[in-house]
C-alpha positions in Angstrom: 119.5 6.4 12.2 120.8 6.8 15.6 119.2 9.9 17.2 122.3 11.1 19.1 124.5 10.6 16.0 121.9 12.5 13.9 121.8 15.5 16.2 125.6 15.7 16.3 126.2 15.2 12.6 123.6 17.6 11.2 125.8 20.6 12.0 128.3 19.3 9.4 125.8 18.6 6.6 125.5 20.7 3.5 122.3 22.5 2.7 121.3 19.9 0.1 122.0 17.1 2.6 119.9 18.9 5.3 117.1 19.4 2.8 117.1 15.7 1.9 117.0 14.9 5.6 114.1 17.2 6.1 112.2 15.5 3.3 112.9 12.1 4.8 111.7 13.3 8.2 108.5 14.7 6.7 107.9 11.3 4.9 108.4 9.6 8.2 105.9 11.9 9.9 103.3 11.3 7.2 103.5 7.6 7.9 103.7 7.6 11.7 100.6 6.7 13.5 101.8 7.0 17.1 101.2 10.6 18.2 103.8 10.6 20.9 106.5 9.4 18.5 105.3 11.9 15.9 106.0 14.7 18.4 109.7 13.5 18.7 110.0 13.3 15.0 108.5 16.8 14.6 111.1 18.2 17.1 113.9 16.7 14.9 112.3 18.4 11.9 112.3 21.7 13.7 115.9 21.4 14.6 116.9 20.5 11.0 114.8 23.4 9.7 116.5 25.9 12.1 119.9 24.7 10.9 118.8 25.0 7.3 117.8 28.6 7.9 121.1 29.4 9.6 123.2 27.8 6.9 121.1 29.6 4.2 121.6 32.9 5.9 125.4 32.3 6.2 125.6 31.3 2.5 123.6 34.4 1.6 126.0 36.6 3.5 129.0 35.0 2.0 127.6 35.4 -1.6 126.7 39.0 -0.8 130.2 39.8 0.4 131.8 38.1 -2.6 129.5 40.0 -4.9 130.3 43.3 -3.3 134.0 42.6 -3.6 133.7 41.7 -7.2 131.7 44.8 -8.0 134.4 46.9 -6.3 137.1 45.2 -8.5 135.1 45.8 -11.6 134.6 49.5 -10.7 138.3 49.8 -10.0 139.2 48.2 -13.3 136.8 50.5 -15.2 138.2 53.6 -13.5 141.7 52.5 -14.6 140.5 52.1 -18.2 138.9 55.5 -18.2 142.1 57.3 -17.0 
């Protein structure tokens, strides 16, 4: 995988794709014997992990907002039924 391409493309990956990528990087780290190369691979893993966290938080906020809106709709519908 081209390093430059990887770093540009990870921003557009889904959470599941990023998770798969993180597992592949971890596997690569486990089999790497060159310490200097391991450091570079580990830096990639950190970048992927940070992006996973950001996307997870964004998804969490979106789900939270949708849930709040749905609850408001349900309450509104229930109030109409009571009247």
